[in-house]
C-alpha positions in Angstrom: 82.6 168.0 191.2 81.9 168.9 187.5 82.0 172.7 188.3 85.3 172.2 189.9 86.8 170.6 186.9 85.3 173.5 184.7 86.8 176.2 186.8 90.3 174.6 187.1 90.3 173.9 183.4 89.5 177.7 182.8 92.9 178.6 183.7 94.3 176.8 180.7 92.1 178.8 178.1 92.9 178.6 174.6 92.6 181.4 172.2 90.7 179.8 169.4 91.5 183.4 167.2 95.1 182.6 167.7 96.6 181.0 164.4 99.4 179.5 166.3 97.4 177.6 168.6 96.5 173.9 168.1 93.0 173.0 166.7 91.1 170.0 167.8 87.8 168.8 166.5 86.0 165.7 167.8 84.3 163.9 165.2 82.1 160.7 165.0 83.7 157.5 164.0 81.7 156.4 161.0 82.7 160.0 159.6 86.5 159.2 160.1 86.0 156.2 158.5 84.3 157.4 155.3 86.7 160.1 155.2 89.6 157.7 155.1 88.3 155.8 152.2 87.7 159.0 150.2 91.4 160.0 151.1 92.6 156.6 150.0 90.8 157.0 146.7 91.9 160.9 145.7 95.2 162.1 144.3 95.0 165.2 146.0 93.6 165.9 149.4 92.8 169.4 151.3 91.5 169.5 154.9 89.6 172.5 155.6 89.1 173.4 159.5 86.5 175.8 160.7 87.1 176.3 164.4 85.6 173.5 166.4 82.2 173.4 164.3 83.0 171.4 161.3 85.9 170.5 158.8 85.7 169.5 155.0 87.9 167.3 152.8 88.3 168.5 149.3 89.7 165.9 147.0 90.6 165.4 143.4 90.6 162.1 142.0 93.4 162.7 139.6 95.8 165.1 138.5 93.4 166.6 135.8 91.1 168.0 138.5 88.2 167.1 136.3 86.4 165.0 139.1 86.5 166.7 142.8 84.7 165.4 145.8 83.9 167.5 148.7 83.0 165.7 152.3 82.0 167.8 155.1 82.2 166.5 158.6 80.2 167.8 161.3 82.1 168.3 164.5 80.9 166.9 168.1 80.8 169.2 170.8 82.8 168.1 173.8 79.6 169.0 176.2 77.5 166.5 174.1 79.9 163.6 174.7 80.0 164.3 178.4 76.5 164.3 178.9 
């Protein structure tokens, strides 16, 4: 059954190198909660996405950009979730 699902899903393959394609990263709930607290505190927030492996929040506490926070979030592989 699992092989059949994988074979049918190959028809709808997404080109990860295409900049116009939507990107999706699965992350742990605890990482998402921590990130939301950081975003609520900071004035300027930049979200960096690196394929399906990870993403990072680069935040500044105020407009002076004297204090910055970089929070790395590791992605969770979809196969790890299915196993």
